[in-house]
mmCIF file of the N, C-alpha and C atoms, coordinates in Angstrom:
data_MODEL
# 
_entry.id   MODEL 
# 
loop_
_atom_site.group_PDB 
_atom_site.id 
_atom_site.type_symbol 
_atom_site.label_atom_id 
_atom_site.label_alt_id 
_atom_site.label_comp_id 
_atom_site.label_asym_id 
_atom_site.label_entity_id 
_atom_site.label_seq_id 
_atom_site.pdbx_PDB_ins_code 
_atom_site.Cartn_x 
_atom_site.Cartn_y 
_atom_site.Cartn_z 
_atom_site.occupancy 
_atom_site.B_iso_or_equiv 
_atom_site.pdbx_formal_charge 
_atom_site.auth_seq_id 
_atom_site.auth_comp_id 
_atom_site.auth_asym_id 
_atom_site.auth_atom_id 
_atom_site.pdbx_PDB_model_num 
ATOM 1   N N  . MET A 1 1  ? 1.956   -35.287 6.822   1.00 0.00 ? 1  MET A N  1 
ATOM 2   C CA . MET A 1 1  ? 3.335   -35.361 7.007   1.00 0.00 ? 1  MET A CA 1 
ATOM 3   C C  . MET A 1 1  ? 3.832   -34.516 5.675   1.00 0.00 ? 1  MET A C  1 
ATOM 4   N N  . PHE A 1 2  ? 3.527   -35.095 4.522   1.00 0.00 ? 2  PHE A N  1 
ATOM 5   C CA . PHE A 1 2  ? 3.941   -34.356 3.267   1.00 0.00 ? 2  PHE A CA 1 
ATOM 6   C C  . PHE A 1 2  ? 3.489   -33.186 3.071   1.00 0.00 ? 2  PHE A C  1 
ATOM 7   N N  . GLN A 1 3  ? 2.497   -32.606 3.751   1.00 0.00 ? 3  GLN A N  1 
ATOM 8   C CA . GLN A 1 3  ? 2.156   -31.231 3.600   1.00 0.00 ? 3  GLN A CA 1 
ATOM 9   C C  . GLN A 1 3  ? 3.001   -30.440 4.431   1.00 0.00 ? 3  GLN A C  1 
ATOM 10  N N  . LEU A 1 4  ? 3.368   -30.951 5.498   1.00 0.00 ? 4  LEU A N  1 
ATOM 11  C CA . LEU A 1 4  ? 4.416   -30.095 6.458   1.00 0.00 ? 4  LEU A CA 1 
ATOM 12  C C  . LEU A 1 4  ? 5.648   -29.799 5.620   1.00 0.00 ? 4  LEU A C  1 
ATOM 13  N N  . PHE A 1 5  ? 6.289   -30.826 5.055   1.00 0.00 ? 5  PHE A N  1 
ATOM 14  C CA . PHE A 1 5  ? 7.297   -30.517 4.280   1.00 0.00 ? 5  PHE A CA 1 
ATOM 15  C C  . PHE A 1 5  ? 7.320   -29.603 3.287   1.00 0.00 ? 5  PHE A C  1 
ATOM 16  N N  . LYS A 1 6  ? 6.067   -29.766 2.614   1.00 0.00 ? 6  LYS A N  1 
ATOM 17  C CA . LYS A 1 6  ? 6.021   -28.965 1.082   1.00 0.00 ? 6  LYS A CA 1 
ATOM 18  C C  . LYS A 1 6  ? 5.447   -27.548 1.481   1.00 0.00 ? 6  LYS A C  1 
ATOM 19  N N  . SER A 1 7  ? 4.743   -27.264 2.727   1.00 0.00 ? 7  SER A N  1 
ATOM 20  C CA . SER A 1 7  ? 4.255   -26.093 2.842   1.00 0.00 ? 7  SER A CA 1 
ATOM 21  C C  . SER A 1 7  ? 5.264   -25.153 3.636   1.00 0.00 ? 7  SER A C  1 
ATOM 22  N N  . LEU A 1 8  ? 6.212   -25.656 4.225   1.00 0.00 ? 8  LEU A N  1 
ATOM 23  C CA . LEU A 1 8  ? 7.197   -24.795 5.086   1.00 0.00 ? 8  LEU A CA 1 
ATOM 24  C C  . LEU A 1 8  ? 8.617   -24.881 4.344   1.00 0.00 ? 8  LEU A C  1 
ATOM 25  N N  . SER A 1 9  ? 9.440   -24.005 4.596   1.00 0.00 ? 9  SER A N  1 
ATOM 26  C CA . SER A 1 9  ? 10.742  -23.940 3.921   1.00 0.00 ? 9  SER A CA 1 
ATOM 27  C C  . SER A 1 9  ? 11.717  -24.607 4.702   1.00 0.00 ? 9  SER A C  1 
ATOM 28  N N  . ALA A 1 10 ? 12.825  -24.845 4.238   1.00 0.00 ? 10 ALA A N  1 
ATOM 29  C CA . ALA A 1 10 ? 13.844  -25.545 5.109   1.00 0.00 ? 10 ALA A CA 1 
ATOM 30  C C  . ALA A 1 10 ? 14.277  -24.711 6.355   1.00 0.00 ? 10 ALA A C  1 
ATOM 31  N N  . GLN A 1 11 ? 14.142  -23.523 6.205   1.00 0.00 ? 11 GLN A N  1 
ATOM 32  C CA . GLN A 1 11 ? 14.663  -22.785 7.397   1.00 0.00 ? 11 GLN A CA 1 
ATOM 33  C C  . GLN A 1 11 ? 13.403  -22.957 8.454   1.00 0.00 ? 11 GLN A C  1 
ATOM 34  N N  . GLN A 1 12 ? 12.182  -22.645 7.996   1.00 0.00 ? 12 GLN A N  1 
ATOM 35  C CA . GLN A 1 12 ? 11.296  -22.976 8.999   1.00 0.00 ? 12 GLN A CA 1 
ATOM 36  C C  . GLN A 1 12 ? 11.254  -24.358 9.620   1.00 0.00 ? 12 GLN A C  1 
ATOM 37  N N  . LEU A 1 13 ? 11.503  -25.242 8.795   1.00 0.00 ? 13 LEU A N  1 
ATOM 38  C CA . LEU A 1 13 ? 11.493  -26.661 9.369   1.00 0.00 ? 13 LEU A CA 1 
ATOM 39  C C  . LEU A 1 13 ? 12.436  -26.716 10.370  1.00 0.00 ? 13 LEU A C  1 
ATOM 40  N N  . VAL A 1 14 ? 13.745  -26.161 10.234  1.00 0.00 ? 14 VAL A N  1 
ATOM 41  C CA . VAL A 1 14 ? 14.929  -26.463 11.275  1.00 0.00 ? 14 VAL A CA 1 
ATOM 42  C C  . VAL A 1 14 ? 14.442  -25.391 12.494  1.00 0.00 ? 14 VAL A C  1 
ATOM 43  N N  . LEU A 1 15 ? 14.266  -24.183 12.242  1.00 0.00 ? 15 LEU A N  1 
ATOM 44  C CA . LEU A 1 15 ? 13.832  -23.175 13.415  1.00 0.00 ? 15 LEU A CA 1 
ATOM 45  C C  . LEU A 1 15 ? 12.644  -23.529 14.142  1.00 0.00 ? 15 LEU A C  1 
ATOM 46  N N  . GLN A 1 16 ? 11.676  -24.007 13.477  1.00 0.00 ? 16 GLN A N  1 
ATOM 47  C CA . GLN A 1 16 ? 10.364  -24.206 14.223  1.00 0.00 ? 16 GLN A CA 1 
ATOM 48  C C  . GLN A 1 16 ? 9.909   -25.590 14.631  1.00 0.00 ? 16 GLN A C  1 
ATOM 49  N N  . GLN A 1 17 ? 10.108  -26.595 13.579  1.00 0.00 ? 17 GLN A N  1 
ATOM 50  C CA . GLN A 1 17 ? 9.686   -27.861 13.767  1.00 0.00 ? 17 GLN A CA 1 
ATOM 51  C C  . GLN A 1 17 ? 10.597  -28.876 14.539  1.00 0.00 ? 17 GLN A C  1 
ATOM 52  N N  . LEU A 1 18 ? 11.862  -28.702 14.139  1.00 0.00 ? 18 LEU A N  1 
ATOM 53  C CA . LEU A 1 18 ? 12.934  -29.487 14.711  1.00 0.00 ? 18 LEU A CA 1 
ATOM 54  C C  . LEU A 1 18 ? 12.955  -29.529 16.245  1.00 0.00 ? 18 LEU A C  1 
ATOM 55  N N  . PRO A 1 19 ? 13.022  -28.442 16.903  1.00 0.00 ? 19 PRO A N  1 
ATOM 56  C CA . PRO A 1 19 ? 12.982  -28.402 18.269  1.00 0.00 ? 19 PRO A CA 1 
ATOM 57  C C  . PRO A 1 19 ? 12.054  -28.727 18.917  1.00 0.00 ? 19 PRO A C  1 
ATOM 58  N N  . VAL A 1 20 ? 10.853  -28.569 18.369  1.00 0.00 ? 20 VAL A N  1 
ATOM 59  C CA . VAL A 1 20 ? 9.626   -29.154 19.087  1.00 0.00 ? 20 VAL A CA 1 
ATOM 60  C C  . VAL A 1 20 ? 9.552   -30.835 18.602  1.00 0.00 ? 20 VAL A C  1 
ATOM 61  N N  . PHE A 1 21 ? 9.934   -31.162 17.883  1.00 0.00 ? 21 PHE A N  1 
ATOM 62  C CA . PHE A 1 21 ? 10.063  -32.647 17.393  1.00 0.00 ? 21 PHE A CA 1 
ATOM 63  C C  . PHE A 1 21 ? 11.046  -33.186 18.231  1.00 0.00 ? 21 PHE A C  1 
ATOM 64  N N  . LEU A 1 22 ? 12.096  -32.767 18.406  1.00 0.00 ? 22 LEU A N  1 
ATOM 65  C CA . LEU A 1 22 ? 13.330  -33.308 19.350  1.00 0.00 ? 22 LEU A CA 1 
ATOM 66  C C  . LEU A 1 22 ? 12.757  -33.363 20.793  1.00 0.00 ? 22 LEU A C  1 
ATOM 67  N N  . ILE A 1 23 ? 12.191  -32.380 21.261  1.00 0.00 ? 23 ILE A N  1 
ATOM 68  C CA . ILE A 1 23 ? 11.802  -32.488 22.644  1.00 0.00 ? 23 ILE A CA 1 
ATOM 69  C C  . ILE A 1 23 ? 10.538  -33.429 22.652  1.00 0.00 ? 23 ILE A C  1 
ATOM 70  N N  . SER A 1 24 ? 9.798   -33.498 21.716  1.00 0.00 ? 24 SER A N  1 
ATOM 71  C CA . SER A 1 24 ? 8.407   -34.533 21.905  1.00 0.00 ? 24 SER A CA 1 
ATOM 72  C C  . SER A 1 24 ? 9.154   -35.761 21.984  1.00 0.00 ? 24 SER A C  1 
ATOM 73  N N  . PHE A 1 25 ? 10.380  -35.981 21.047  1.00 0.00 ? 25 PHE A N  1 
ATOM 74  C CA . PHE A 1 25 ? 10.843  -37.369 20.833  1.00 0.00 ? 25 PHE A CA 1 
ATOM 75  C C  . PHE A 1 25 ? 11.512  -37.835 22.335  1.00 0.00 ? 25 PHE A C  1 
ATOM 76  N N  . PHE A 1 26 ? 12.290  -36.956 22.941  1.00 0.00 ? 26 PHE A N  1 
ATOM 77  C CA . PHE A 1 26 ? 12.867  -37.413 24.255  1.00 0.00 ? 26 PHE A CA 1 
ATOM 78  C C  . PHE A 1 26 ? 11.856  -37.528 25.198  1.00 0.00 ? 26 PHE A C  1 
ATOM 79  N N  . ILE A 1 27 ? 10.749  -36.729 25.254  1.00 0.00 ? 27 ILE A N  1 
ATOM 80  C CA . ILE A 1 27 ? 9.692   -36.858 26.121  1.00 0.00 ? 27 ILE A CA 1 
ATOM 81  C C  . ILE A 1 27 ? 9.126   -38.275 26.280  1.00 0.00 ? 27 ILE A C  1 
ATOM 82  N N  . ALA A 1 28 ? 8.840   -38.650 24.868  1.00 0.00 ? 28 ALA A N  1 
ATOM 83  C CA . ALA A 1 28 ? 8.371   -40.087 24.490  1.00 0.00 ? 28 ALA A CA 1 
ATOM 84  C C  . ALA A 1 28 ? 9.301   -41.222 24.734  1.00 0.00 ? 28 ALA A C  1 
ATOM 85  N N  . ALA A 1 29 ? 10.479  -40.964 24.641  1.00 0.00 ? 29 ALA A N  1 
ATOM 86  C CA . ALA A 1 29 ? 11.723  -42.050 24.838  1.00 0.00 ? 29 ALA A CA 1 
ATOM 87  C C  . ALA A 1 29 ? 11.825  -42.171 26.349  1.00 0.00 ? 29 ALA A C  1 
ATOM 88  N N  . PHE A 1 30 ? 11.708  -41.323 27.161  1.00 0.00 ? 30 PHE A N  1 
ATOM 89  C CA . PHE A 1 30 ? 11.946  -41.466 28.482  1.00 0.00 ? 30 PHE A CA 1 
ATOM 90  C C  . PHE A 1 30 ? 10.835  -41.628 29.305  1.00 0.00 ? 30 PHE A C  1 
ATOM 91  N N  . PHE A 1 31 ? 9.587   -41.130 28.915  1.00 0.00 ? 31 PHE A N  1 
ATOM 92  C CA . PHE A 1 31 ? 8.483   -41.205 29.833  1.00 0.00 ? 31 PHE A CA 1 
ATOM 93  C C  . PHE A 1 31 ? 7.319   -42.304 29.368  1.00 0.00 ? 31 PHE A C  1 
ATOM 94  N N  . TYR A 1 32 ? 7.315   -42.528 28.143  1.00 0.00 ? 32 TYR A N  1 
ATOM 95  C CA . TYR A 1 32 ? 6.223   -43.248 27.629  1.00 0.00 ? 32 TYR A CA 1 
ATOM 96  C C  . TYR A 1 32 ? 6.722   -44.786 27.314  1.00 0.00 ? 32 TYR A C  1 
ATOM 97  N N  . LYS A 1 33 ? 6.350   -45.596 28.455  1.00 0.00 ? 33 LYS A N  1 
ATOM 98  C CA . LYS A 1 33 ? 6.429   -47.082 28.487  1.00 0.00 ? 33 LYS A CA 1 
ATOM 99  C C  . LYS A 1 33 ? 5.243   -47.526 28.523  1.00 0.00 ? 33 LYS A C  1 
ATOM 100 N N  . PHE A 1 34 ? 4.393   -47.724 27.603  1.00 0.00 ? 34 PHE A N  1 
ATOM 101 C CA . PHE A 1 34 ? 2.912   -48.333 27.650  1.00 0.00 ? 34 PHE A CA 1 
ATOM 102 C C  . PHE A 1 34 ? 2.992   -49.841 27.074  1.00 0.00 ? 34 PHE A C  1 
ATOM 103 N N  . GLY A 1 35 ? 4.121   -50.391 26.881  1.00 0.00 ? 35 GLY A N  1 
ATOM 104 C CA . GLY A 1 35 ? 4.131   -51.837 26.381  1.00 0.00 ? 35 GLY A CA 1 
ATOM 105 C C  . GLY A 1 35 ? 3.499   -52.014 24.963  1.00 0.00 ? 35 GLY A C  1 
ATOM 106 N N  . SER A 1 36 ? 3.089   -50.987 24.231  1.00 0.00 ? 36 SER A N  1 
ATOM 107 C CA . SER A 1 36 ? 2.375   -51.028 22.925  1.00 0.00 ? 36 SER A CA 1 
ATOM 108 C C  . SER A 1 36 ? 3.172   -50.022 21.911  1.00 0.00 ? 36 SER A C  1 
ATOM 109 N N  . PHE A 1 37 ? 3.715   -50.268 20.811  1.00 0.00 ? 37 PHE A N  1 
ATOM 110 C CA . PHE A 1 37 ? 4.259   -49.451 19.988  1.00 0.00 ? 37 PHE A CA 1 
ATOM 111 C C  . PHE A 1 37 ? 3.211   -48.500 19.651  1.00 0.00 ? 37 PHE A C  1 
ATOM 112 N N  . ALA A 1 38 ? 2.045   -49.030 19.237  1.00 0.00 ? 38 ALA A N  1 
ATOM 113 C CA . ALA A 1 38 ? 0.946   -48.160 18.539  1.00 0.00 ? 38 ALA A CA 1 
ATOM 114 C C  . ALA A 1 38 ? 0.787   -46.904 19.700  1.00 0.00 ? 38 ALA A C  1 
ATOM 115 N N  . ILE A 1 39 ? 0.511   -47.342 20.826  1.00 0.00 ? 39 ILE A N  1 
ATOM 116 C CA . ILE A 1 39 ? -0.044  -46.470 21.983  1.00 0.00 ? 39 ILE A CA 1 
ATOM 117 C C  . ILE A 1 39 ? 1.016   -45.424 22.294  1.00 0.00 ? 39 ILE A C  1 
ATOM 118 N N  . GLU A 1 40 ? 2.326   -46.032 22.311  1.00 0.00 ? 40 GLU A N  1 
ATOM 119 C CA . GLU A 1 40 ? 3.358   -45.019 22.207  1.00 0.00 ? 40 GLU A CA 1 
ATOM 120 C C  . GLU A 1 40 ? 3.553   -44.006 21.031  1.00 0.00 ? 40 GLU A C  1 
ATOM 121 N N  . CYS A 1 41 ? 3.279   -44.589 19.928  1.00 0.00 ? 41 CYS A N  1 
ATOM 122 C CA . CYS A 1 41 ? 3.354   -43.768 18.790  1.00 0.00 ? 41 CYS A CA 1 
ATOM 123 C C  . CYS A 1 41 ? 2.319   -42.643 18.737  1.00 0.00 ? 41 CYS A C  1 
ATOM 124 N N  . ILE A 1 42 ? 1.199   -43.010 19.130  1.00 0.00 ? 42 ILE A N  1 
ATOM 125 C CA . ILE A 1 42 ? 0.043   -42.026 19.106  1.00 0.00 ? 42 ILE A CA 1 
ATOM 126 C C  . ILE A 1 42 ? 0.305   -40.924 20.182  1.00 0.00 ? 42 ILE A C  1 
ATOM 127 N N  . ALA A 1 43 ? 0.923   -41.436 21.422  1.00 0.00 ? 43 ALA A N  1 
ATOM 128 C CA . ALA A 1 43 ? 1.142   -40.576 22.558  1.00 0.00 ? 43 ALA A CA 1 
ATOM 129 C C  . ALA A 1 43 ? 2.262   -39.334 22.022  1.00 0.00 ? 43 ALA A C  1 
ATOM 130 N N  . PHE A 1 44 ? 3.307   -40.105 21.424  1.00 0.00 ? 44 PHE A N  1 
ATOM 131 C CA . PHE A 1 44 ? 4.391   -39.248 20.780  1.00 0.00 ? 44 PHE A CA 1 
ATOM 132 C C  . PHE A 1 44 ? 3.657   -38.024 19.908  1.00 0.00 ? 44 PHE A C  1 
ATOM 133 N N  . LEU A 1 45 ? 2.968   -38.556 18.858  1.00 0.00 ? 45 LEU A N  1 
ATOM 134 C CA . LEU A 1 45 ? 2.280   -37.475 17.767  1.00 0.00 ? 45 LEU A CA 1 
ATOM 135 C C  . LEU A 1 45 ? 1.642   -36.627 18.621  1.00 0.00 ? 45 LEU A C  1 
ATOM 136 N N  . THR A 1 46 ? 0.764   -37.003 19.700  1.00 0.00 ? 46 THR A N  1 
ATOM 137 C CA . THR A 1 46 ? -0.167  -36.012 20.400  1.00 0.00 ? 46 THR A CA 1 
ATOM 138 C C  . THR A 1 46 ? 0.820   -35.051 21.211  1.00 0.00 ? 46 THR A C  1 
ATOM 139 N N  . THR A 1 47 ? 1.951   -35.511 21.757  1.00 0.00 ? 47 THR A N  1 
ATOM 140 C CA . THR A 1 47 ? 2.838   -34.655 22.374  1.00 0.00 ? 47 THR A CA 1 
ATOM 141 C C  . THR A 1 47 ? 3.347   -33.838 21.281  1.00 0.00 ? 47 THR A C  1 
ATOM 142 N N  . TRP A 1 48 ? 3.928   -34.157 20.320  1.00 0.00 ? 48 TRP A N  1 
ATOM 143 C CA . TRP A 1 48 ? 4.365   -33.337 19.252  1.00 0.00 ? 48 TRP A CA 1 
ATOM 144 C C  . TRP A 1 48 ? 3.454   -32.201 18.794  1.00 0.00 ? 48 TRP A C  1 
ATOM 145 N N  . ALA A 1 49 ? 2.102   -32.543 18.708  1.00 0.00 ? 49 ALA A N  1 
ATOM 146 C CA . ALA A 1 49 ? 0.855   -31.595 18.163  1.00 0.00 ? 49 ALA A CA 1 
ATOM 147 C C  . ALA A 1 49 ? 0.844   -30.618 19.312  1.00 0.00 ? 49 ALA A C  1 
ATOM 148 N N  . ALA A 1 50 ? 0.720   -31.136 20.393  1.00 0.00 ? 50 ALA A N  1 
ATOM 149 C CA . ALA A 1 50 ? 0.461   -30.138 21.610  1.00 0.00 ? 50 ALA A CA 1 
ATOM 150 C C  . ALA A 1 50 ? 1.584   -29.279 21.697  1.00 0.00 ? 50 ALA A C  1 
ATOM 151 N N  . LEU A 1 51 ? 2.841   -29.659 21.843  1.00 0.00 ? 51 LEU A N  1 
ATOM 152 C CA . LEU A 1 51 ? 3.934   -28.743 22.087  1.00 0.00 ? 51 LEU A CA 1 
ATOM 153 C C  . LEU A 1 51 ? 4.344   -27.700 20.813  1.00 0.00 ? 51 LEU A C  1 
ATOM 154 N N  . ASP A 1 52 ? 3.841   -28.254 19.689  1.00 0.00 ? 52 ASP A N  1 
ATOM 155 C CA . ASP A 1 52 ? 3.708   -27.275 18.582  1.00 0.00 ? 52 ASP A CA 1 
ATOM 156 C C  . ASP A 1 52 ? 2.607   -26.288 18.510  1.00 0.00 ? 52 ASP A C  1 
ATOM 157 N N  . LEU A 1 53 ? 1.561   -26.507 19.269  1.00 0.00 ? 53 LEU A N  1 
ATOM 158 C CA . LEU A 1 53 ? 0.690   -25.699 19.480  1.00 0.00 ? 53 LEU A CA 1 
ATOM 159 C C  . LEU A 1 53 ? 0.879   -24.551 20.325  1.00 0.00 ? 53 LEU A C  1 
ATOM 160 N N  . VAL A 1 54 ? 1.494   -24.959 21.360  1.00 0.00 ? 54 VAL A N  1 
ATOM 161 C CA . VAL A 1 54 ? 1.786   -24.167 22.365  1.00 0.00 ? 54 VAL A CA 1 
ATOM 162 C C  . VAL A 1 54 ? 3.157   -23.252 21.940  1.00 0.00 ? 54 VAL A C  1 
ATOM 163 N N  . SER A 1 55 ? 4.009   -23.735 20.955  1.00 0.00 ? 55 SER A N  1 
ATOM 164 C CA . SER A 1 55 ? 5.146   -22.847 20.633  1.00 0.00 ? 55 SER A CA 1 
ATOM 165 C C  . SER A 1 55 ? 4.580   -21.954 19.719  1.00 0.00 ? 55 SER A C  1 
ATOM 166 N N  . ASP A 1 56 ? 3.748   -22.438 18.859  1.00 0.00 ? 56 ASP A N  1 
ATOM 167 C CA . ASP A 1 56 ? 3.130   -21.418 17.799  1.00 0.00 ? 56 ASP A CA 1 
ATOM 168 C C  . ASP A 1 56 ? 2.199   -20.374 18.419  1.00 0.00 ? 56 ASP A C  1 
ATOM 169 N N  . CYS A 1 57 ? 1.661   -20.573 19.657  1.00 0.00 ? 57 CYS A N  1 
ATOM 170 C CA . CYS A 1 57 ? 0.840   -19.554 20.418  1.00 0.00 ? 57 CYS A CA 1 
ATOM 171 C C  . CYS A 1 57 ? 1.759   -18.672 21.034  1.00 0.00 ? 57 CYS A C  1 
ATOM 172 N N  . LEU A 1 58 ? 2.999   -19.173 21.702  1.00 0.00 ? 58 LEU A N  1 
ATOM 173 C CA . LEU A 1 58 ? 3.801   -18.344 22.229  1.00 0.00 ? 58 LEU A CA 1 
ATOM 174 C C  . LEU A 1 58 ? 4.675   -17.449 21.272  1.00 0.00 ? 58 LEU A C  1 
ATOM 175 N N  . PHE A 1 59 ? 5.210   -17.868 20.013  1.00 0.00 ? 59 PHE A N  1 
ATOM 176 C CA . PHE A 1 59 ? 6.007   -17.205 19.162  1.00 0.00 ? 59 PHE A CA 1 
ATOM 177 C C  . PHE A 1 59 ? 5.216   -16.351 18.080  1.00 0.00 ? 59 PHE A C  1 
ATOM 178 N N  . SER A 1 60 ? 3.967   -16.560 18.099  1.00 0.00 ? 60 SER A N  1 
ATOM 179 C CA . SER A 1 60 ? 3.065   -15.725 16.957  1.00 0.00 ? 60 SER A CA 1 
ATOM 180 C C  . SER A 1 60 ? 2.421   -14.734 17.581  1.00 0.00 ? 60 SER A C  1 
ATOM 181 N N  . LYS A 1 61 ? 2.989   -14.258 18.971  1.00 0.00 ? 61 LYS A N  1 
ATOM 182 C CA . LYS A 1 61 ? 2.067   -13.234 19.834  1.00 0.00 ? 61 LYS A CA 1 
ATOM 183 C C  . LYS A 1 61 ? 2.350   -12.045 19.181  1.00 0.00 ? 61 LYS A C  1 
ATOM 184 N N  . GLY A 1 62 ? 3.570   -11.671 18.550  1.00 0.00 ? 62 GLY A N  1 
ATOM 185 C CA . GLY A 1 62 ? 3.747   -10.479 17.982  1.00 0.00 ? 62 GLY A CA 1 
ATOM 186 C C  . GLY A 1 62 ? 3.255   -10.225 16.746  1.00 0.00 ? 62 GLY A C  1 
ATOM 187 N N  . LYS A 1 63 ? 3.009   -11.290 15.962  1.00 0.00 ? 63 LYS A N  1 
ATOM 188 C CA . LYS A 1 63 ? 2.666   -11.154 14.768  1.00 0.00 ? 63 LYS A CA 1 
ATOM 189 C C  . LYS A 1 63 ? 1.079   -10.833 14.615  1.00 0.00 ? 63 LYS A C  1 
ATOM 190 N N  . LYS A 1 64 ? 0.642   -10.087 13.568  1.00 0.00 ? 64 LYS A N  1 
ATOM 191 C CA . LYS A 1 64 ? -0.779  -9.901  13.528  1.00 0.00 ? 64 LYS A CA 1 
ATOM 192 C C  . LYS A 1 64 ? -1.271  -10.812 12.547  1.00 0.00 ? 64 LYS A C  1 
ATOM 193 N N  . PRO A 1 65 ? -2.681  -11.206 12.782  1.00 0.00 ? 65 PRO A N  1 
ATOM 194 C CA . PRO A 1 65 ? -3.235  -12.251 12.009  1.00 0.00 ? 65 PRO A CA 1 
ATOM 195 C C  . PRO A 1 65 ? -3.518  -11.609 10.376  1.00 0.00 ? 65 PRO A C  1 
ATOM 196 N N  . VAL A 1 66 ? -3.427  -12.497 9.625   1.00 0.00 ? 66 VAL A N  1 
ATOM 197 C CA . VAL A 1 66 ? -3.857  -11.820 8.170   1.00 0.00 ? 66 VAL A CA 1 
ATOM 198 C C  . VAL A 1 66 ? -5.243  -12.060 8.006   1.00 0.00 ? 66 VAL A C  1 
ATOM 199 N N  . ARG A 1 67 ? -5.937  -11.166 7.615   1.00 0.00 ? 67 ARG A N  1 
ATOM 200 C CA . ARG A 1 67 ? -7.510  -11.201 7.575   1.00 0.00 ? 67 ARG A CA 1 
ATOM 201 C C  . ARG A 1 67 ? -7.791  -11.387 6.090   1.00 0.00 ? 67 ARG A C  1 
ATOM 202 N N  . ALA A 1 68 ? -8.757  -12.392 5.719   1.00 0.00 ? 68 ALA A N  1 
ATOM 203 C CA . ALA A 1 68 ? -8.947  -12.429 4.282   1.00 0.00 ? 68 ALA A CA 1 
ATOM 204 C C  . ALA A 1 68 ? -9.991  -11.288 3.924   1.00 0.00 ? 68 ALA A C  1 
ATOM 205 N N  . ASN A 1 69 ? -9.969  -10.891 2.418   1.00 0.00 ? 69 ASN A N  1 
ATOM 206 C CA . ASN A 1 69 ? -10.816 -10.216 2.054   1.00 0.00 ? 69 ASN A CA 1 
ATOM 207 C C  . ASN A 1 69 ? -12.008 -10.939 1.566   1.00 0.00 ? 69 ASN A C  1 
ATOM 208 N N  . ARG A 1 70 ? -13.103 -10.172 1.516   1.00 0.00 ? 70 ARG A N  1 
ATOM 209 C CA . ARG A 1 70 ? -14.370 -10.685 0.928   1.00 0.00 ? 70 ARG A CA 1 
ATOM 210 C C  . ARG A 1 70 ? -14.284 -11.306 -0.396  1.00 0.00 ? 70 ARG A C  1 
ATOM 211 N N  . ASP A 1 71 ? -13.502 -10.639 -1.034  1.00 0.00 ? 71 ASP A N  1 
ATOM 212 C CA . ASP A 1 71 ? -13.376 -11.062 -2.558  1.00 0.00 ? 71 ASP A CA 1 
ATOM 213 C C  . ASP A 1 71 ? -12.528 -12.511 -2.564  1.00 0.00 ? 71 ASP A C  1 
ATOM 214 N N  . ASP A 1 72 ? -11.593 -12.692 -1.485  1.00 0.00 ? 72 ASP A N  1 
ATOM 215 C CA . ASP A 1 72 ? -10.939 -13.915 -1.251  1.00 0.00 ? 72 ASP A CA 1 
ATOM 216 C C  . ASP A 1 72 ? -11.883 -14.945 -0.974  1.00 0.00 ? 72 ASP A C  1 
ATOM 217 N N  . LEU A 1 73 ? -12.975 -14.869 -0.178  1.00 0.00 ? 73 LEU A N  1 
ATOM 218 C CA . LEU A 1 73 ? -13.839 -15.995 0.010   1.00 0.00 ? 73 LEU A CA 1 
ATOM 219 C C  . LEU A 1 73 ? -14.978 -16.378 -0.823  1.00 0.00 ? 73 LEU A C  1 
ATOM 220 N N  . ARG A 1 74 ? -15.064 -15.514 -2.079  1.00 0.00 ? 74 ARG A N  1 
ATOM 221 C CA . ARG A 1 74 ? -16.139 -15.850 -2.935  1.00 0.00 ? 74 ARG A CA 1 
ATOM 222 C C  . ARG A 1 74 ? -15.475 -16.885 -3.795  1.00 0.00 ? 74 ARG A C  1 
ATOM 223 N N  . GLU A 1 75 ? -16.495 -17.754 -4.381  1.00 0.00 ? 75 GLU A N  1 
ATOM 224 C CA . GLU A 1 75 ? -15.992 -18.793 -5.181  1.00 0.00 ? 75 GLU A CA 1 
ATOM 225 C C  . GLU A 1 75 ? -15.674 -18.256 -6.576  1.00 0.00 ? 75 GLU A C  1 
ATOM 226 N N  . PRO A 1 76 ? -14.739 -18.979 -7.318  1.00 0.00 ? 76 PRO A N  1 
ATOM 227 C CA . PRO A 1 76 ? -14.449 -18.165 -8.671  1.00 0.00 ? 76 PRO A CA 1 
ATOM 228 C C  . PRO A 1 76 ? -15.530 -18.516 -9.582  1.00 0.00 ? 76 PRO A C  1 
ATOM 229 N N  . ARG A 1 77 ? -15.702 -17.851 -10.702 1.00 0.00 ? 77 ARG A N  1 
ATOM 230 C CA . ARG A 1 77 ? -16.683 -18.149 -11.562 1.00 0.00 ? 77 ARG A CA 1 
ATOM 231 C C  . ARG A 1 77 ? -16.278 -18.594 -12.961 1.00 0.00 ? 77 ARG A C  1 
# 
């Protein structure tokens, strides 16, 4: 979780992660009634990860992937 906040800017957090988080939270609040906090928490985190993956796939269609150079893959000496 710390890596999420560390690697993304505030604008990226608000525009990309917050909507997915809120949708996942409301899905979990209204539909997940397992009777166990741990299971509901795991289900919420799984929902958040799945929706984040779907949104990332949908919104990154227009962007070209960055390819690494061969020099980037070599170990530093």
